[in-house]
C-alpha positions in Angstrom: 6.9 10.2 11.5 4.5 8.1 13.6 2.9 5.0 12.2 -0.5 6.5 13.2 0.2 9.5 10.9 1.1 7.2 8.1 -2.1 5.1 8.5 -4.2 8.3 8.7 -2.6 9.6 5.5 -3.3 6.2 3.8 -6.8 5.9 5.1 -8.2 7.9 2.2 -8.7 5.9 -1.1 -7.6 8.9 -3.2 -4.4 9.1 -1.4 -3.8 5.4 -1.7 -4.5 5.7 -5.5 -1.9 8.5 -5.6 0.7 6.3 -3.8 -0.1 3.5 -6.2 0.5 5.8 -9.2 3.8 7.0 -7.7 4.9 3.4 -7.2 5.9 3.1 -10.8 7.7 6.4 -11.3 7.7 10.1 -10.2 4.9 12.1 -11.7 4.0 15.8 -12.2 0.9 17.1 -10.5 -1.0 17.5 -13.8 -0.5 13.8 -14.5 -1.7 12.8 -11.1 -4.8 15.1 -11.5 -5.6 13.4 -14.8 -5.1 9.8 -13.5 -7.1 10.3 -10.4 -10.0 12.3 -12.0 -9.9 14.9 -9.2 -9.7 18.6 -9.4 -6.3 20.2 -9.1 -7.0 21.8 -5.7 -8.3 18.5 -4.3 -5.3 16.6 -5.6 -3.0 19.3 -4.1 -4.6 18.8 -0.7 -4.1 15.1 -0.9 -0.5 15.5 -2.0 0.0 17.9 0.9 -1.2 15.3 3.4 1.0 12.6 1.8 4.0 15.0 1.9 3.4 16.0 5.5 3.3 12.3 6.4 6.6 11.8 4.7 5.2 9.4 2.1 6.0 11.5 -0.9 8.6 14.2 -1.7 8.4 16.9 -4.2 10.9 18.6 -6.5 10.5 21.6 -8.7 11.2 21.0 -12.5 10.9 24.4 -14.2 7.2 25.3 -13.8 6.1 21.8 -12.7 6.1 20.1 -9.3 7.1 16.4 -9.6 6.1 14.0 -6.8 7.9 10.8 -6.0 7.3 8.1 -3.4 9.6 8.0 -0.4 10.2 4.3 0.4 11.3 4.9 4.1 7.9 5.3 5.6 6.6 2.3 3.6 9.4 0.3 5.2 8.3 1.6 8.6 4.7 0.3 7.9 6.1 -3.0 6.7 8.0 -3.4 10.0 4.9 -2.6 11.9 2.9 -5.2 9.9 5.6 -7.9 10.4 4.2 -9.5 13.6 0.7 -9.7 12.0 2.2 -11.2 8.9 3.8 -13.9 11.1 0.5 -14.5 12.8 -1.3 -15.0 9.5 1.5 -17.2 8.2 1.3 -19.5 11.2 -2.5 -19.6 10.9 -2.3 -20.4 7.2 0.4 -23.1 7.8 -1.9 -24.7 10.4 -4.8 -24.6 7.9 -2.6 -26.1 5.2 -1.5 -29.0 7.5 -5.1 -29.6 8.4 -6.2 -29.7 4.8 -3.3 -32.0 4.0 -4.4 -34.4 6.8 -8.0 -34.3 5.5 -7.0 -35.1 1.9 -4.5 -37.7 2.8 -7.0 -39.8 4.8 -7.2 -43.1 2.9 -10.7 -43.8 4.1 -12.1 -40.7 2.5 -12.8 -40.3 -1.2 -10.6 -37.7 -2.8 -11.7 -34.9 -5.0 -10.2 -36.9 -7.9 -12.6 -39.9 -7.4 
């Protein structure tokens, strides 16, 4: 699955809410419907998009369909985000050093004074 497909699937706030629900444990469709406050057909459409993107998998349990999060695509997104995370970490480290320099200047009154 492409990263673009994953981002497209996660672009909708309802689908992100469903992913958030499934983060804690697998859930049957009825429980997802109740938690999201959407109609059953609308929830099913969102689940289909998530399933086609590979973000969730479904299993049949008697008459119920139970959805679970598939961690592999999330790991793929995490790998895609890694360079951006490093960029932000460097920027925040630089900001932290600058703030340390500013607060360590003996000629300046500190916030404690």
